[in-house]
C-alpha positions in Angstrom: 9.7 -34.3 8.6 12.3 -36.8 7.6 15.5 -35.6 5.8 14.3 -37.5 2.7 10.9 -35.8 2.8 12.5 -32.4 3.3 14.8 -33.0 0.4 11.8 -33.5 -1.9 10.9 -29.8 -1.4 14.2 -28.5 -2.7 13.5 -26.6 -5.9 9.8 -27.2 -5.6 8.1 -23.8 -5.8 4.9 -25.2 -7.2 1.5 -23.8 -6.2 0.2 -24.6 -2.7 -3.3 -24.4 -4.1 -3.0 -25.8 -7.6 -5.8 -25.6 -10.2 -8.4 -28.3 -9.7 -9.2 -30.5 -12.7 -12.9 -30.0 -13.7 -14.0 -33.4 -12.5 -12.5 -32.8 -9.1 -13.9 -29.3 -8.9 -17.4 -30.6 -9.5 -17.1 -33.3 -6.9 -15.7 -30.8 -4.3 -18.5 -28.3 -5.1 -21.1 -31.0 -4.6 -19.9 -31.6 -1.1 -21.1 -28.1 -0.1 -24.2 -28.2 2.1 -25.5 -24.8 0.9 -26.2 -23.8 4.5 -27.0 -20.2 3.6 -30.7 -19.4 3.6 -32.8 -16.3 2.9 -32.6 -15.1 6.5 -29.2 -16.4 7.4 -26.1 -15.8 5.3 -23.7 -18.7 5.0 -20.9 -18.4 7.6 -18.3 -18.7 4.9 -19.7 -15.6 3.2 -19.9 -13.7 6.5 -16.2 -14.5 7.0 -15.1 -13.1 3.6 -13.8 -9.5 3.9 -14.7 -8.9 0.3 -18.3 -10.1 0.7 -18.1 -12.8 -2.0 -21.2 -14.9 -2.0 -19.4 -18.2 -1.5 -22.3 -20.6 -1.3 -23.8 -19.2 -4.5 -20.7 -19.5 -6.6 -20.0 -23.0 -5.3 -23.6 -24.0 -6.2 -23.0 -22.6 -9.7 -19.8 -24.6 -10.0 -21.6 -27.8 -8.9 -24.3 -27.1 -11.5 -21.7 -26.8 -14.3 -22.2 -23.1 -14.8 -18.5 -22.0 -14.2 -18.9 -18.7 -16.0 -21.7 -17.7 -13.7 -19.7 -18.7 -10.7 -16.8 -16.5 -11.8 -19.1 -13.5 -12.3 -20.5 -14.0 -8.8 -17.0 -13.8 -7.5 -15.9 -10.9 -9.6 -19.1 -8.9 -8.7 -17.6 -8.5 -5.2 -13.9 -9.0 -5.8 -12.3 -8.1 -9.1 -9.0 -9.6 -7.8 -10.8 -12.9 -7.1 -8.3 -14.9 -9.1 -5.3 -13.6 -7.1 -7.1 -14.0 -3.8 -7.9 -17.6 -4.7 -4.1 -18.2 -4.6 -3.0 -16.0 -1.7 -6.0 -15.6 0.6 -5.6 -16.9 4.1 -8.8 -19.0 3.9 -7.7 -21.1 6.8 -8.4 -18.1 9.0 -11.4 -16.8 7.1 -14.0 -18.6 5.0 -12.8 -22.2 5.3 -12.4 -21.8 9.0 -16.1 -21.1 9.2 -17.2 -23.9 6.9 -19.8 -26.1 8.7 -18.0 -29.2 7.6 -15.5 -28.5 10.3 -18.1 -29.2 12.9 -18.8 -32.6 11.3 -15.2 -33.7 11.5 -14.8 -33.4 7.8 -12.4 -31.3 5.8 -13.8 -27.8 5.0 -14.9 -27.2 1.4 -11.8 -26.2 -0.6 -13.2 -22.7 -1.3 -10.0 -21.1 -2.5 -9.3 -23.9 -5.0 -12.9 -23.7 -6.3 -12.6 -19.9 -6.6 -9.4 -20.4 -8.6 -11.1 -23.0 -10.8 -13.9 -20.6 -11.7 -11.9 -17.4 -12.1 -9.1 -19.1 -14.1 -11.7 -20.6 -16.4 -13.3 -17.2 -16.9 -10.0 -15.6 -18.0 -9.2 -18.6 -20.2 -12.6 -18.3 -21.9 -12.6 -14.5 -22.4 -15.3 -13.7 -19.9 -15.1 -10.0 -18.7 -15.1 -9.8 -14.9 -17.3 -6.7 -14.8 -19.4 -4.6 -17.1 -18.5 -0.9 -17.6 -21.0 1.7 -16.5 -21.7 4.9 -18.4 -19.3 7.7 -17.6 -20.4 9.8 -14.7 -18.1 12.8 -15.3 -16.0 12.4 -12.1 -12.3 11.8 -12.0 -10.4 9.9 -9.3 -6.7 9.3 -8.9 -5.4 6.0 -7.4 -1.9 6.0 -6.0 -0.5 2.5 -5.8 -1.2 -0.5 -8.0 -1.1 -3.1 -5.3 -4.2 -5.1 -4.2 -6.0 -2.1 -2.6 -5.2 0.2 -5.5 -6.2 -2.3 -8.2 -9.4 -3.2 -6.3 -10.4 0.5 -5.9 -9.5 1.3 -9.6 -11.6 -1.7 -10.8 -14.6 -0.8 -8.7 -14.5 2.9 -9.5 -14.1 2.2 -13.2 -17.0 -0.2 -13.2 -19.1 2.5 -11.6 -18.3 5.0 -14.4 -15.5 7.0 -12.9 -12.6 8.2 -14.9 -9.6 6.6 -13.1 -5.9 7.0 -13.4 -3.6 4.7 -11.4 0.0 5.7 -10.6 2.7 3.3 -9.4 6.5 3.5 -9.3 7.0 -0.2 -10.2 7.3 -1.7 -13.6 4.5 -4.2 -13.0 1.2 -4.1 -11.1 0.5 -6.2 -8.0 2.4 -4.6 -5.2 3.0 -7.1 -2.4 1.3 -9.9 -4.5 3.9 -9.4 -7.2 7.0 -8.6 -5.2 6.5 -9.7 -1.6 4.5 -12.9 -1.5 6.2 -16.3 -1.7 6.4 -17.8 -5.2 4.8 -21.0 -4.0 1.7 -18.9 -3.4 1.7 -16.8 -6.6 4.2 -15.8 -9.2 2.9 -13.2 -11.6 -0.2 -14.9 -13.0 -3.1 -13.9 -13.0 -2.0 -10.3 -12.5 -1.7 -9.6 -16.2 -5.3 -10.7 -16.7 -6.5 -8.7 -13.8 -4.7 -5.6 -15.1 -6.2 -6.1 -18.6 -9.7 -6.4 -17.1 -9.3 -3.2 -15.1 -8.0 -1.4 -18.1 -10.9 -2.7 -20.2 -13.2 -1.0 -17.7 -11.6 2.2 -18.7 -8.9 2.7 -15.9 -5.6 4.1 -17.1 -2.6 2.5 -15.3 0.6 4.5 -15.4 3.5 2.4 -14.3 7.1 3.5 -13.6 5.7 6.8 -12.2 7.3 7.8 -9.0 5.6 10.5 -6.9 8.3 11.9 -4.6 7.7 15.6 -4.6 4.9 17.9 -3.5 4.8 19.4 -7.1 4.0 16.0 -8.6 1.3 15.3 -6.0 -0.2 18.8 -6.7 -0.5 17.9 -10.4 -2.5 14.8 -9.5 -4.7 16.7 -7.0 -5.4 19.3 -9.7 -6.7 16.7 -12.2 -8.7 14.6 -9.7 -11.7 15.3 -7.5 -10.7 12.6 -5.1 -7.5 10.5 -4.5 -7.3 7.0 -3.2 -4.1 5.9 -1.4 -3.2 2.2 -1.9 0.5 2.7 -1.2 1.0 -0.3 1.1 4.2 -0.3 3.2 7.8 0.5 2.4 11.1 -1.3 2.9 11.9 -3.7 5.7 12.2 -2.2 9.1 15.7 -0.9 9.6 17.0 -2.7 12.7 20.7 -2.3 12.7 22.7 -5.4 13.8 26.5 -5.6 14.0 27.6 -7.5 10.9 24.8 -6.3 8.6 27.3 -5.7 5.9 28.4 -9.3 5.6 27.6 -11.3 2.5 24.8 -13.7 3.3 22.7 -11.2 5.3 19.4 -10.4 3.6 16.3 -8.4 4.3 13.1 -10.3 3.6 11.7 -8.2 0.7 14.9 -8.2 -1.5 15.2 -12.0 -0.8 11.6 -12.7 -2.0 12.0 -10.3 -5.0 15.2 -12.0 -6.1 13.6 -15.4 -5.9 10.5 -14.3 -7.8 12.6 -12.5 -10.4 14.3 -15.7 -11.3 17.6 -15.0 -9.5 17.3 -17.4 -6.5 19.9 -16.5 -3.8 22.6 -19.0 -3.0 22.1 -19.5 0.7 24.3 -22.5 1.5 23.4 -25.4 3.8 22.0 -23.5 6.8 19.9 -20.4 7.2 18.3 -18.5 10.0 15.2 -16.4 9.7 14.6 -13.6 12.2 11.0 -12.8 13.0 7.7 -14.5 13.9 5.2 -13.2 11.4 3.7 -14.6 8.3 6.5 -13.2 6.1 9.0 -14.9 8.3 7.2 -18.2 7.8 7.2 -17.6 4.0 10.9 -16.9 3.7 11.7 -19.8 6.0 9.8 -22.2 3.7 11.4 -20.6 0.7 14.8 -21.2 2.2 14.0 -24.9 2.7 13.1 -25.1 -1.0 16.5 -23.5 -1.8 18.2 -26.5 0.0 19.0 -25.1 3.5 18.3 -26.4 7.0 16.3 -23.5 8.4 15.9 -22.2 11.9 13.6 -19.4 12.9 14.9 -17.2 15.7 12.1 -15.4 17.7 12.6 -13.4 20.8 9.3 -14.4 22.3 7.5 -17.8 22.4 5.1 -19.5 20.0 2.2 -18.1 22.0 3.2 -14.5 21.2 4.2 -14.9 17.5 1.9 -12.9 15.1 2.0 -15.6 12.3 -1.2 -17.4 11.7 -1.3 -20.8 13.5 -1.6 -22.7 10.2 1.4 -20.9 8.8 3.5 -22.1 11.7 2.2 -25.6 11.4 2.9 -25.7 7.6 6.5 -24.4 8.3 7.0 -27.2 10.8 5.7 -29.7 8.2 8.3 -28.3 5.7 11.1 -29.1 8.2 11.6 -25.6 9.6 12.9 -25.6 13.3 12.3 -22.8 15.8 14.4 -21.4 18.6 12.1 -19.4 21.0 13.2 -16.7 23.3 16.3 -16.0 21.2 17.5 -12.6 20.1 20.2 -12.2 17.5 22.6 -9.6 18.7 25.5 -9.8 16.1 26.4 -11.4 12.8 29.9 -12.8 12.6 31.9 -13.7 9.5 35.3 -14.2 7.9 36.6 -12.4 4.8 33.3 -10.6 4.4 31.2 -13.8 4.5 28.6 -14.6 7.2 29.6 -17.6 9.3 27.4 -17.4 12.5 24.9 -15.4 14.4 25.5 -14.5 18.1 22.2 -15.1 20.0 21.1 -13.9 23.4 18.6 -16.0 25.3 15.5 -14.1 26.6 12.8 -14.4 29.2 9.4 -12.8 29.2 8.6 -9.9 31.5 5.5 -7.6 31.7 3.3 -6.9 28.7 4.3 -4.0 26.4 2.1 -1.6 24.4 1.2 -4.5 22.0 -0.2 -6.5 24.9 2.5 -9.2 24.5 5.0 -9.9 27.3 8.2 -7.9 26.8 11.3 -10.0 26.2 14.2 -9.4 28.6 17.8 -10.6 28.1 19.3 -13.3 30.2 22.8 -12.0 30.8 25.9 -14.2 30.3 24.2 -16.9 28.3 25.0 -15.9 24.7 25.8 -18.6 22.2 26.8 -18.7 18.5 24.7 -20.5 15.9 26.6 -21.4 12.7 24.7 -20.2 9.6 25.5 -19.5 5.9 22.5 -17.1 5.5 20.5 -14.7 7.7 17.1 -13.4 6.5 15.6 -10.6 8.5 11.8 -10.6 8.4 11.0 -8.2 11.2 8.4 -6.1 9.4 8.0 -3.2 7.0 8.2 0.6 7.5 5.4 2.9 6.8 5.8 5.3 3.9 6.0 8.4 6.1 8.2 10.4 3.8 5.6 10.2 1.0 2.7 10.7 3.4 4.3 13.8 4.7 3.7 15.4 1.3 -0.1 15.4 1.8 -1.4 18.4 3.6 -3.6 17.7 6.7 -3.0 13.9 6.6 -2.8 12.5 10.1 -1.0 9.3 11.1 -1.4 7.0 14.1 1.7 4.8 14.8 2.8 5.5 11.2 -0.6 4.3 9.8 -3.0 6.6 7.9 -5.8 7.6 10.1 -9.2 7.1 8.4 -12.9 7.0 9.1 -13.4 3.2 9.1 -16.9 3.6 7.7 -15.9 5.6 4.6 -12.1 5.2 4.3 -11.8 9.0 4.3 -8.6 10.4 5.7 -8.2 13.7 7.7 -7.6 15.4 4.4 -11.2 15.1 3.0 -10.0 14.7 -0.6 -8.0 11.6 0.2 -9.2 8.1 1.0 -7.2 5.0 1.8 -7.2 1.3 2.4 -4.8 -1.7 2.7 -1.5 -2.1 4.6 -1.0 1.7 4.8 -4.0 1.9 7.2 -3.6 -1.4 9.1 0.2 -1.9 9.3 0.0 -5.1 7.2 -2.8 -7.5 6.8 -4.2 -9.8 4.1 -4.8 -9.2 0.4 -8.6 -9.8 0.7 -8.7 -7.3 3.6 -7.1 -4.8 1.3 -9.9 -5.5 -1.3 -12.6 -5.2 1.4 -11.1 -1.9 2.6 -10.9 -0.6 -0.9 -14.6 -1.3 -1.5 -15.5 0.7 1.7 -13.3 3.6 0.4 -14.9 3.5 -3.0 -18.4 3.8 -1.4 -17.0 6.7 0.6 -15.6 8.4 -2.5 -18.9 8.0 -4.2 -20.8 9.6 -1.3 -18.2 12.4 -1.1 -18.4 13.2 -4.8 -22.2 13.0 -4.9 -22.3 15.4 -2.0 -20.0 17.7 -3.8 -22.3 17.6 -6.9 -25.3 18.5 -4.9 
């Protein structure tokens, strides 16, 4: 990207997948070949973790029945409006579109989904109908994507649902940890209102940090769903962490989304190779910095989706592979540079990726004004330790993948807390599995 083209991104946090005008939406929907048939589900639908009937809702958009299209989406995904903005469709439904095999651009599924769901909220269409109360009570801990999806699905099935979250707003990682050029806060208020209209009670600002508080919840509910996500950034100590200009990824994103964009200077380095690292790198470009990603392995080993890497390149982000930051250096308390150690790849580690090994005596300093550490998030082991009989594997909640049930039979879980960090739509899909598991569990109890 040219310097001029990169400069045009500065201050531009506009949507990557903006709302399609009606005429464009109709034209795009009419491109769909409707390849799904009675005995063979469309590949785009098969690829959707939330089981949204993609070809049907697109046909409804093409026919001008936008409300019906929205209801088709909401039937399977009550967070369909948020997913339309943040879903990694390049790796899911759009990657399976048959248009790809015809050397044409895939159908813009995400943008058509946003067109339909935004239209529904603007026109007062309720996403789901409330079922008659069935007499069962379920608690949901966490108002992120998994928790909200579970609450909405449970409430729609007639369960009495109470959601608890320590934050002041719903949304979890969508609200606080996803780049603003993907989603700010909208349409979370609409989704919250829709879930509450189904009868769910959402208690925000409610921190559960003691066994007594958890016992009260257990006493009132017949089953508990855990949608707690992950915790703070991984705590990897580096000399110079205390310098002004050194950020963890989550506080960096939260400051930006909260309307207090960090002043990061002319140059920034991002440590990490995952999707969050790509997000904060692209955010830093929009804040006016020349950005370099430092990753201790090579592109082949980085966990970020390929399209995220390509889009970061398009935004002007540069990469230094096989580079490990070992110290942050500064003057008068202000970051000035990062000391880097070149690496080489050795034998594979437990993750299956080749283990980086240092090349001694080849360290160099990279001048930077800002460092953003995007190495990953910690599991919420302290909270999970409050739950009797709950087993973890590598810090993740152990579940029955067919039911979402944990090793404490009363507890079910989905989302990042069980997979270590995945996509929003996978959290929705997992929540639906857990809801079916809760229903089977409570019906069994009733019998």
